[in-house]
N, C-alpha and C positions, 0 to 999 in steps of 0.2 A: 622717820619723822620727828620733830622735835617735840618737847613738852610745851605746855601753856607759857611758861615764863619765856622760854628760848624764843618762841615764835613772836611774843609781845615785844621782846628785845630787838630781834631781827628786823622786824616790820619798820621801825623808825617813826611810828605815829603813835608811839605809847610811851614817849619819854616820861610824862608826868605820871602816869599809872605806875610804871616799872619803879620810879623813884619813890612812890608813896608805899608800893608793896615793900621795897626794901625797908624803909622806915618802920612800918608796921611789923618787920621780921616773919612776913608770910611765904617769903621765897621758897623755903624747904617745903611748906604746906602745898604750895601750888605747883612744885615739882615732884610731889608724891604721886603713887600709882592712880589716886583718884577712883573713878573718874569724876570730874568736875564739868559743870556747864559755866562759863564765865561771860558776864555781860559786860564788856570792856569798853570803857569810854576812851575815846581818842583824845589826842591833846588838844584838839578843838573843843572837845566837850568841856574838858577842864578850864579853858580859857573863858568860857561863859559864866564861870563861877565868879562872883564879886571878888573885887580885888583884896587881897589878903586872906582870902579863905584857905588856901592851899598852905600858906606859912602857919595859919592858926592850926589846922589840922596836923602838920607835922609836930607841932609842940604839943599836942593833945592827942598821943599815941592810941590811948583806949577808944577815944571817939572816931580816930581815923581807920583804927581796925575794924569797929562796928560799920562804918560805911563801905569799907572794901570787902567785908563778908556778906553785906546785902546784895553784891553785884556777882556772888557766886552761889550756885546750887550743887548739892551733892547729886552726882548721876550725871550722863550724857544726854542732853536734851537736844534734839536736832530741831530745826523748824517745823518739819513735819509732825514732830511729838508734841511740841507746843502748840500747834494749831488745835490739838484736842482738848488743850487745858485751859482753865482760867487764871490760874498761876501756879508757881513753882514755890516750893518752901526754900528760901535763902540760908545759908549757913549762919547768917546773923539771928535767924530765928523768925523773922516776919516774911509774910508770902510776898512774894516779886508777882504783881499782876501782869498778864499777857493778853494783849489785844490783836485783832486781825482786821478791825473795821475798816482802817484806812491805811492798808499796809502792814508791817510787822512792828509792834510797838512793845517796849517792857515798860510798866508805869508810865512816865511822861516822856520816854525816849523812844526816838525811832531807830529801828536795827538798819543800820547801812551797809553792814557785810555779814550775813548769817553764815552759819555751817562751815566754820574755819576749823578743820579738824587737827587735833593734836594728839601725842600719844597717850594722854592721860586725860582726854576729854574734848571739848569743843567749845570755840570761842564765838560769839556773836558781837561785832563790832556796834556801839551805840554813840549817838550824838550827844548825849546828857548825862551828866552825872546823876543817878537816882539816889533817892534819900528816903529812908524809912518814914512811915507815918502817913 
């Protein structure tokens, strides 16, 4: 099996996320043993952001890093694990709210593909970039 970064690279639907992770120097961290739970926005999720947002973030690495770390939790949380919780603590420090009222949602994003197994954790594909606050 591949690690979280290799799966994201190989999938072809996470080009913006992979570019952002590289810009923020988080590749080695996400290739470490973990385990991690990653709520991974696909390219369509990044495309929903206002024009220029990604370019601005790439020029502001501390802010980019904070946003990316808000998409990652320490530990491996499957959908079944998350159904028992209201939130999980992100590596950024803020809780990531989890909802199962109308499908599987984290904060304001819908989970499109849950429980993608990786050597060092699990990935849940989301349709929106989530932000703290």
